[in-house]
C-alpha positions in Angstrom: 9.4 -82.7 -92.8 10.7 -83.7 -89.3 9.6 -80.5 -87.5 5.6 -81.4 -87.9 3.7 -84.1 -86.5 2.6 -87.0 -88.8 -1.0 -85.8 -88.4 -0.4 -82.3 -89.8 -0.6 -80.5 -86.3 1.6 -78.0 -84.4 5.4 -78.5 -84.2 6.7 -80.1 -81.1 8.8 -77.1 -80.0 5.9 -74.7 -80.1 4.0 -77.0 -77.9 7.0 -77.0 -75.5 7.0 -73.1 -75.5 3.4 -72.8 -74.7 3.6 -75.2 -71.7 6.6 -73.3 -70.3 4.7 -70.0 -70.9 1.8 -71.4 -68.9 4.0 -72.6 -66.1 5.4 -68.9 -66.0 1.9 -67.6 -65.6 1.1 -70.0 -62.9 4.2 -69.0 -61.2 3.5 -65.5 -61.5 0.0 -65.6 -60.3 1.2 -67.6 -57.2 3.9 -65.1 -56.4 1.5 -62.2 -56.6 -1.2 -64.0 -54.4 1.7 -64.7 -52.0 2.9 -61.1 -51.8 -0.8 -60.0 -51.5 -1.2 -62.6 -48.6 2.0 -61.4 -47.0 1.1 -57.5 -47.5 -2.5 -58.5 -46.0 -1.0 -60.2 -43.1 1.5 -57.3 -42.6 -1.1 -54.6 -42.7 -3.4 -56.5 -40.4 -0.4 -56.9 -37.9 0.4 -53.3 -38.2 -3.1 -52.2 -37.8 -3.5 -54.4 -34.6 -0.1 -53.1 -33.3 -1.2 -49.4 -33.9 -4.7 -50.3 -32.4 -2.8 -51.6 -29.3 -0.5 -48.8 -29.0 -3.3 -46.2 -29.5 -5.5 -48.2 -26.9 -2.4 -48.1 -24.5 -1.7 -44.4 -25.2 -5.3 -43.5 -24.7 -5.3 -45.3 -21.5 -2.1 -43.6 -20.4 -3.6 -40.2 -21.5 -6.6 -40.8 -19.6 -4.7 -40.7 -16.4 -4.0 -37.0 -15.5 -0.4 -35.9 -15.5 0.6 -34.1 -12.1 3.6 -32.3 -10.8 4.6 -33.2 -7.3 6.0 -30.6 -4.7 6.9 -30.9 -1.1 5.6 -28.3 1.7 8.8 -26.0 2.4 9.8 -24.5 5.5 9.0 -20.8 6.1 11.5 -18.2 5.3 14.0 -17.2 8.0 13.5 -13.5 7.1 10.2 -12.3 6.0 10.2 -9.2 3.7 7.4 -6.9 3.1 7.1 -3.9 0.7 4.2 -1.5 1.0 3.4 1.9 -0.3 4.2 4.9 1.9 3.7 8.6 1.8 6.5 11.0 3.0 5.2 14.1 4.8 7.0 17.1 6.3 7.8 17.2 10.0 5.5 20.2 10.2 3.5 21.7 7.7 1.1 24.7 8.2 -1.3 26.4 5.6 -1.5 29.9 6.3 -4.7 31.9 6.0 -5.4 35.6 6.5 -6.9 36.8 9.7 -8.1 40.1 8.5 -9.8 41.4 5.5 -8.1 43.6 2.9 -6.0 43.6 -0.2 -2.3 42.1 -0.6 -0.1 45.1 -0.4 3.0 43.0 -1.2 4.6 39.4 -0.9 8.2 38.8 -0.2 8.7 35.1 -0.2 8.1 32.8 -3.4 8.2 29.1 -3.8 11.0 27.4 -2.2 12.1 30.3 -0.1 14.0 29.1 3.1 12.3 31.2 5.9 12.8 31.6 9.8 10.4 32.1 12.3 8.7 35.3 12.2 9.9 36.3 8.6 7.5 38.4 6.8 5.7 36.4 4.0 3.3 39.3 2.8 1.7 42.4 3.9 -2.1 43.2 3.8 -3.5 46.6 3.2 -6.5 47.1 5.6 -8.0 50.7 5.6 -11.4 49.4 7.1 -9.6 47.7 10.0 -7.4 50.7 10.5 -10.4 53.0 10.8 -12.0 50.5 13.3 -8.6 50.6 15.4 -8.8 54.4 15.5 -12.3 54.5 16.6 -11.6 52.0 19.2 -8.9 54.1 20.5 -11.2 57.2 20.5 -13.9 55.4 22.3 -11.4 54.4 25.0 -10.4 58.1 25.6 -14.3 58.8 25.9 -14.7 56.2 28.4 -11.8 57.2 30.3 -13.0 60.9 30.2 -16.4 59.7 31.7 -14.9 57.4 34.4 -12.7 60.5 35.6 -16.0 62.6 35.8 -17.9 59.8 37.5 -14.9 59.6 40.0 -15.0 63.3 40.9 -18.9 63.3 41.1 -18.8 60.3 43.6 -16.2 61.7 45.8 -18.1 65.0 46.2 -21.3 63.0 46.9 -19.3 61.0 49.4 -18.1 64.2 51.0 -21.8 65.4 51.6 -22.7 62.0 53.1 -24.5 62.3 56.5 -25.6 65.9 56.0 -29.0 67.1 55.1 -28.0 68.1 51.6 -27.9 64.5 50.0 -29.7 61.3 50.9 -27.7 57.9 51.3 -29.2 56.7 48.1 -27.9 59.4 46.0 -24.5 58.7 47.4 -24.7 55.1 46.5 -25.9 55.9 43.0 -23.0 58.0 42.3 -20.6 55.4 43.7 -22.1 52.7 41.4 -22.1 54.9 38.4 -18.1 55.4 38.9 -17.8 51.7 39.0 -19.9 51.2 35.8 -17.7 53.8 34.1 -14.7 52.1 35.1 -16.0 49.1 33.5 -16.8 50.8 30.4 -12.9 51.8 30.4 -12.0 48.1 30.8 -14.4 47.0 27.9 -12.9 49.9 25.6 -9.5 49.0 26.5 -10.1 45.4 25.6 -11.5 46.5 22.3 -8.6 48.5 21.5 -6.3 45.5 22.4 -8.5 43.4 20.1 -8.1 45.6 17.0 -4.2 45.9 17.9 -3.8 42.4 17.7 -5.7 42.2 14.4 -3.5 45.0 13.1 -0.4 42.4 13.8 -2.2 40.2 11.4 -1.5 42.6 8.5 1.8 41.0 8.3 1.8 37.2 7.3 4.7 35.7 9.0 6.4 32.2 9.0 5.3 30.1 12.1 8.4 28.0 12.1 11.7 27.7 10.3 11.3 26.0 7.0 10.5 26.5 3.5 7.6 28.0 1.3 5.8 25.2 -0.6 3.2 27.0 -2.0 1.8 30.8 -2.6 -1.5 31.6 -3.8 -1.3 35.3 -2.8 -0.8 38.1 -5.4 -0.6 41.9 -5.3 -4.0 43.4 -5.2 -5.8 39.9 -4.3 -8.6 40.4 -1.8 -8.4 38.3 1.2 -11.2 37.7 3.6 -10.8 37.6 7.2 -10.5 34.0 8.7 -10.9 32.3 5.3 -7.9 33.2 3.3 -8.1 34.0 -0.3 -11.6 33.8 -1.8 -11.8 32.7 -5.5 -14.5 33.2 -8.1 -16.3 30.1 -6.9 -16.2 31.2 -3.1 -13.9 28.7 -2.3 -11.1 29.6 0.3 -7.7 28.5 -0.2 -4.4 29.3 1.9 -2.2 32.4 1.1 1.1 30.3 1.8 2.1 26.9 3.0 5.3 26.5 4.9 7.0 23.1 5.8 9.7 22.1 8.2 11.6 19.6 6.4 14.6 19.0 8.6 13.1 15.5 9.2 10.5 13.8 7.5 7.4 11.6 8.6 6.7 8.4 6.8 3.2 7.2 6.9 2.7 3.3 6.0 -0.7 1.2 6.3 0.3 -2.0 7.5 -2.1 -4.9 6.7 -3.6 -7.0 9.7 -1.8 -10.1 8.7 1.8 -8.4 9.4 0.8 -6.1 12.3 2.9 -8.4 14.5 6.2 -6.8 12.9 5.2 -3.4 14.6 7.4 -2.5 17.5 9.6 0.4 18.6 12.4 -1.3 17.1 11.0 -1.5 13.6 13.0 -0.2 10.7 12.3 0.2 7.2 14.2 0.8 3.9 12.6 3.6 1.7 13.0 3.8 -2.0 11.8 6.9 -3.9 11.3 7.1 -7.7 13.7 10.2 -8.0 16.7 8.2 -6.4 16.2 4.6 -8.0 19.7 3.6 -6.8 19.4 4.9 -3.3 17.6 3.6 -0.1 16.8 5.7 3.1 16.6 4.5 6.6 13.5 5.0 8.5 12.8 4.3 12.1 9.5 3.7 14.1 7.9 6.7 15.6 4.3 5.7 16.4 1.3 3.7 15.4 -2.4 4.1 15.6 -2.9 0.6 17.6 -6.2 0.4 15.8 -7.2 -0.9 12.4 -9.2 0.7 9.7 -12.5 -0.9 9.4 -12.6 -0.4 5.6 -9.0 -1.6 4.8 -8.1 -3.6 7.8 -4.8 -1.8 7.9 -3.1 0.1 10.8 -1.4 3.5 10.1 2.0 3.2 11.1 4.5 6.4 11.4 8.1 6.4 10.8 10.7 9.2 10.8 14.0 9.8 9.1 16.6 12.6 8.9 16.3 15.0 6.1 18.9 17.7 6.9 20.2 17.7 3.2 16.7 18.6 2.0 16.8 15.6 -0.5 13.3 14.5 0.4 10.1 16.4 -0.4 7.0 16.5 1.3 4.0 14.4 -0.2 6.5 12.2 -2.0 5.4 8.6 -2.7 7.8 5.9 -1.5 8.1 2.2 -1.0 8.8 1.0 2.2 10.5 -2.3 2.7 10.3 -4.1 6.2 12.0 -7.2 7.3 11.0 -9.5 10.2 12.1 -12.7 11.4 10.3 -15.6 9.9 9.1 -19.0 11.5 11.1 -21.8 10.1 8.8 -24.4 11.9 5.8 -23.3 9.6 5.2 -24.9 6.4 4.4 -23.0 3.2 3.0 -24.0 -0.2 2.5 -21.9 -3.6 -1.0 -20.3 -3.8 -1.6 -22.5 -6.9 -1.4 -25.7 -4.8 -4.3 -24.7 -2.8 -7.8 -25.8 -3.8 -10.9 -23.8 -3.0 -14.1 -25.8 -3.1 -17.3 -26.3 -1.2 -15.6 -28.6 1.3 -13.2 -25.7 2.4 -9.5 -25.2 1.8 -7.8 -28.6 0.6 -4.7 -29.7 -1.2 -4.3 -32.9 -3.2 -1.8 -35.4 -2.0 -0.5 -38.4 -4.0 0.2 -41.7 -2.1 2.9 -44.3 -3.1 0.2 -46.1 -5.6 -0.2 -42.7 -7.2 -3.8 -42.2 -5.9 -5.1 -38.7 -5.0 -6.2 -38.0 -1.4 -8.0 -34.4 -1.0 -7.2 -33.3 2.5 -8.3 -30.1 4.2 -5.8 -27.7 5.6 -5.8 -24.4 7.7 -4.1 -21.5 6.1 -2.1 -18.7 7.7 -0.4 -15.5 6.5 -0.3 -14.8 2.8 3.5 -14.4 2.0 2.9 -13.1 -1.6 3.2 -16.3 -4.0 3.3 -18.6 -1.1 0.8 -19.3 1.9 1.5 -20.6 5.2 0.0 -23.7 6.1 -1.1 -24.2 9.9 -2.2 -27.8 9.6 -3.2 -30.6 7.3 0.0 -31.6 5.7 3.5 -32.6 6.8 7.0 -32.1 5.4 7.1 -35.5 3.8 3.7 -35.3 2.0 3.7 -35.2 -1.9 1.5 -32.3 -2.9 0.0 -31.7 -6.4 1.0 -28.6 -7.8 -1.5 -26.5 -9.7 -4.3 -29.3 -9.6 -7.0 -29.4 -12.2 -10.4 -28.3 -11.2 -11.9 -31.8 -12.0 -9.6 -33.9 -9.9 -11.3 -36.3 -7.6 -10.4 -38.0 -4.3 -9.1 -41.5 -5.0 -8.3 -40.8 -8.9 -5.0 -42.4 -10.2 -2.8 -39.8 -11.6 0.7 -39.8 -13.5 3.6 -38.1 -12.1 5.7 -36.2 -14.5 8.7 -33.9 -14.1 8.5 -30.1 -14.4 9.8 -28.0 -17.1 13.4 -26.8 -16.6 13.6 -23.2 -15.7 9.8 -22.8 -15.4 8.1 -25.1 -12.9 10.6 -27.4 -11.6 9.1 -28.6 -8.2 11.2 -27.7 -5.0 13.3 -30.4 -3.6 12.2 -32.3 -0.4 13.1 -29.8 2.5 15.9 -30.2 4.7 15.7 -29.6 8.5 15.1 -25.9 9.4 17.5 -23.9 11.0 17.0 -22.1 14.3 16.3 -18.3 14.4 18.0 -16.2 16.9 15.7 -14.4 19.3 17.9 -11.4 19.2 16.8 -10.5 15.7 13.1 -10.6 16.8 11.5 -7.1 15.6 7.8 -8.3 16.3 5.5 -6.8 18.7 5.6 -7.0 22.3 9.4 -6.2 22.5 11.0 -7.4 25.8 13.0 -4.1 26.4 11.6 -0.9 27.8 13.3 1.7 25.4 11.2 4.8 25.3 9.7 6.0 22.1 9.9 9.3 21.0 7.1 11.6 21.2 5.3 12.3 18.0 5.1 16.1 18.3 8.8 16.7 19.1 11.7 16.9 16.9 13.7 13.6 16.6 
C-alpha cells in the first residue's frame, strides 16, 4: 500500500505529526521559560524599586517633622480674669452684752432696718436686781456723805477752842471727803448698770438688712459672748449688712501688679446674672504681697442701690490694661525647659536646628512674653519633641487646618496711646476715696 514505507515501518504522515508535536512542545517550553524569566526580572525590578522606595521613605521618616511659627507682637490690650469676693459695705455681727433670756425678737432674715431699730429684747432679772442694789448703795453713800459734811462743819466750828484738837478737826474733814468719793463711786456703779440695762434691747447699728438671726425666744445668751450653744461656742445673735454699695476683694498676682492704679476698673460677672456685667472702680490696695500666694489684695467698689448683689457672693473680675506691642510672645508649647535653662528651637534656611536660650517675662495665659533671645523673623519650632538636638536636620511641614496652623509672619506693630495707660504710677493727682467712707 502506498501509505506505508517499504520496510514495513510507520506511515509518513504519522512521522510528520510527531515532528510537529515535538516542535510545539519545544515552543511551549520556550514560551513558558521566557514568561518565567520576564516575571522573575519584573519581580526583581519591583522588589528593587520597593526597596529603594522603602529606603528613601525610611530616610525621610528618620528626619523629624516640625511646624514653624514666628514670634508675635504682644497684644495691644491685656485682659485678666480673676476670682473675686463681693462683701457688704459694712457688715456687723451683733452679740449680747448682758446675760439673760431672749424675751422677743422683732426682725427676721432679710428685714430692712434703720439705725436704732430694735431687733430683740433680753429679759435680765439678775441685772435688774443688781441695778436696783446699785441705786440703793448710792442712796446710802449720799446719806453718809451728808452726815460726814454735818459732822465736819461742827468740828470746824469748834476749831481753836479747848474742846477739840486740830487733829480731830482734820480727821472729820478727811472723812467727809472720803464719803464724797464713795458717792462718786456709787454713782458710777449706777451709771454702769444703767448702760447695761440699755443693752437689754438689741438694736441695729446702721441702716441695712438683717442677713442672719440666731436668736429665738427663750434662748439663754451670755454677756459679751453672744449665744452659747451646747458645745460652748459663741455665735452672734444677728448680723446686719449695709448693701447700698459693695466692696470687691481681688487677689492680683505679682506678674500683673503693674495694672493697679487709682484709675483701675473691672467688669464683674456673677453666676446669678450670666448675661450682665457690673462696673467696679478702684478703692484701695494692700501695697504688699502675700508671702504664701504672691498676690496683693486689691479692693474695688460698686454701687448697689438696687440691692441686686448680695454679700459674700462669688464673682469674676475682668481687668483690661494696655499691652506692650514691642514685646514678643510665643506659645507656651514652644518653650523648652532643660538643664541648660529656658530655650527655644530655631530652624535655619538649611533646615538645621539651633537651640538658643531665651529670657521669659509675663505669662499671658496660653502665651509667654519673650524678653530676649529671639527676633521677629526667627523660625521657631512649635511643640518641639523632648529628644530634639542642636544641629539636627528637620523636615518642615504645614499645620492641620483649624487646629494648629502656625501664625503668619508678624506685621509691624501699632503704637499704643499713652492716654489709655492704666498701669501703676499714674501721672495725675486725682484723690483716692477713703476706705471707710461711703462712695
